[in-house]
Kinemage of the C-alpha trace (Angstrom):
@kinemage 1
@onewidth
@group {chain A} dominant
@subgroup {mainchain}
@vectorlist {calphas} color= white
{ca met a 1} P -7.749 -13.157 -1.708
{ca thr a 2} L -8.219 -9.397 -1.591
{ca ala a 3} L -7.618 -9.293 2.152
{ca thr a 4} L -4.004 -8.242 1.678
{ca lys a 5} L -5.058 -4.643 2.203
{ca tyr a 6} L -6.072 -5.530 5.761
{ca val a 7} L -3.790 -8.377 6.828
{ca gly a 8} L -0.867 -8.308 4.411
{ca lys a 9} L 0.190 -10.873 1.874
{ca met a 10} L -1.191 -14.380 1.966
{ca arg a 11} L 0.134 -17.814 1.042
{ca thr a 12} L -1.967 -20.528 -0.530
{ca pro a 13} L -2.430 -23.761 1.413
{ca glu a 14} L -0.220 -25.595 -1.093
{ca asn a 15} L 2.571 -23.032 -0.865
{ca thr a 16} L 2.334 -22.956 2.922
{ca ala a 17} L 2.465 -26.743 3.249
{ca arg a 18} L 5.432 -26.933 0.875
{ca ser a 19} L 7.376 -24.206 2.674
{ca leu a 20} L 6.775 -25.857 6.065
{ca gly a 21} L 7.538 -29.340 4.764
{ca val a 22} L 4.145 -30.760 5.745
{ca thr a 23} L 1.210 -32.317 3.925
{ca leu a 24} L -2.082 -30.473 3.460
{ca pro a 25} L -3.761 -32.650 6.133
{ca gln a 26} L -0.910 -31.826 8.533
{ca leu a 27} L -1.280 -28.128 7.711
{ca asn a 28} L -5.012 -28.350 8.417
{ca ala a 29} L -4.250 -30.034 11.729
{ca leu a 30} L -1.897 -27.173 12.653
{ca ala a 31} L -4.683 -24.679 11.918
{ca asp a 32} L -7.326 -26.774 13.678
{ca asn a 33} L -5.105 -26.843 16.785
{ca asn a 34} L -4.467 -23.052 16.737
{ca lys a 35} L -0.787 -23.483 15.824
{ca ile a 36} L -1.066 -21.490 12.610
{ca leu a 37} L -3.492 -18.795 11.468
{ca arg a 38} L -5.731 -19.823 8.569
{ca leu a 39} L -8.141 -17.324 7.015
{ca thr a 40} L -11.096 -18.138 4.797
{ca asn a 41} L -12.913 -15.447 2.855
{ca thr a 42} L -16.556 -15.251 1.811
{ca his a 43} L -15.697 -17.114 -1.422
{ca glu a 44} L -14.344 -20.052 0.641
{ca gln a 45} L -10.765 -19.266 -0.450
{ca thr a 46} L -8.241 -20.179 2.219
{ca gly a 47} L -4.948 -18.441 2.845
{ca tyr a 48} L -2.244 -18.087 5.459
{ca pro a 49} L -1.006 -14.600 6.356
{ca val a 50} L 2.691 -14.236 5.566
{ca phe a 51} L 3.263 -12.222 8.752
{ca gln a 52} L 3.260 -15.402 10.836
{ca phe a 53} L 6.295 -16.884 9.084
{ca asp a 54} L 9.999 -16.264 9.402
{ca arg a 55} L 12.904 -17.872 7.576
{ca asp a 56} L 12.723 -20.904 9.861
{ca gly a 57} L 8.996 -21.560 9.406
{ca ile a 58} L 6.322 -20.385 11.809
{ca asn a 59} L 7.509 -17.490 13.969
{ca pro a 60} L 7.245 -18.861 17.533
{ca ile a 61} L 6.272 -15.532 19.128
{ca val a 62} L 3.552 -14.873 16.556
{ca gln a 63} L 2.449 -18.492 16.976
{ca gln a 64} L 2.098 -17.922 20.727
{ca val a 65} L -0.021 -14.820 20.157
{ca val a 66} L -2.153 -16.611 17.538
{ca asn a 67} L -2.678 -19.611 19.804
{ca thr a 68} L -3.533 -17.430 22.799
{ca leu a 69} L -6.114 -15.343 20.954
{ca leu a 70} L -7.719 -18.232 19.054
{ca ser a 71} L -7.872 -20.353 22.211
{ca gly a 72} L -9.437 -17.386 23.970
{ca gly a 73} L -12.343 -17.349 21.543
{ca tyr a 74} L -11.263 -14.791 18.959
{ca asp a 75} L -12.135 -15.620 15.370
{ca pro a 76} L -9.244 -15.906 12.883
{ca trp a 77} L -9.970 -12.608 11.113
{ca thr a 78} L -10.019 -10.693 14.391
{ca val a 79} L -6.702 -12.309 15.325
{ca ala a 80} L -5.216 -11.224 11.993
{ca phe a 81} L -6.417 -7.643 12.517
{ca trp a 82} L -5.184 -7.681 16.143
{ca ile a 83} L -1.687 -8.599 14.962
{ca tyr a 84} L -1.399 -6.742 11.654
{ca arg a 85} L -3.279 -3.471 12.010
{ca pro a 86} L -1.541 -0.466 13.610
{ca ser a 87} L -2.757 0.376 17.091
{ca arg a 88} L -2.424 3.212 19.572
{ca val a 89} L -1.575 0.507 22.114
{ca trp a 90} L 1.656 -0.110 20.188
{ca gly a 91} L 2.406 3.561 19.573
{ca gly a 92} L 0.887 3.533 16.104
{ca leu a 93} L 2.729 0.354 15.064
{ca asn a 94} L 1.244 -3.050 14.463
{ca ala a 95} L 2.019 -5.809 16.970
{ca leu a 96} L 4.661 -7.306 14.661
{ca asp a 97} L 6.656 -4.096 14.336
{ca tyr a 98} L 6.212 -3.350 18.021
{ca met a 99} L 7.544 -6.789 19.000
{ca ser a 100} L 10.598 -6.280 16.816
{ca leu a 101} L 11.763 -3.396 19.041
{ca ser a 102} L 12.900 -5.476 22.034
{ca glu a 103} L 12.318 -8.542 24.194
{ca asn a 104} L 10.260 -6.405 26.582
{ca his a 105} L 8.018 -5.370 23.701
{ca lys a 106} L 7.499 -9.050 22.808
{ca lys a 107} L 6.568 -9.791 26.413
{ca arg a 108} L 4.105 -6.892 26.441
{ca val a 109} L 2.361 -8.119 23.284
{ca ile a 110} L 2.072 -11.633 24.716
{ca leu a 111} L 0.707 -10.252 27.982
{ca cys a 112} L -1.849 -8.116 26.136
{ca ala a 113} L -2.937 -11.138 24.070
{ca glu a 114} L -3.365 -13.151 27.273
{ca glu a 115} L -5.378 -10.344 28.887
{ca asp a 116} L -7.576 -9.864 25.820
{ca ala a 117} L -8.234 -13.607 25.573
{ca ala a 118} L -9.059 -13.820 29.281
{ca asn a 119} L -11.406 -10.845 28.979
{ca leu a 120} L -13.240 -12.406 26.058
{ca leu a 121} L -13.568 -15.729 27.870
{ca ala a 122} L -14.910 -13.950 30.959
{ca asn a 123} L -17.270 -11.710 28.965
{ca pro a 124} L -18.459 -13.631 25.884
């Protein structure tokens, strides 16, 4: 996938399933239930942005943001951009780097995701 320019490095489904210790059907179920971010490009290639993983598996804070935004009606690519791209909202950082600054920064990102999801649901 050439999307790395916009959303960072990607893992293949096979690599992702192996690293999480799940089968491909279980991985698909995680994505189908908004527990992990799966991206598919125009060539029907599927990948999983590396930014959502930590050394223990799926980063729980990123997972919460992903779940909130996807459940709120955002498409997967928009969620990836929301998290990975630098923003003035985060002082020029991306949400990941901003969240790494403190617990309060994590709370602010989660709150903003909840507000954005609620706004999209209210104004489709």
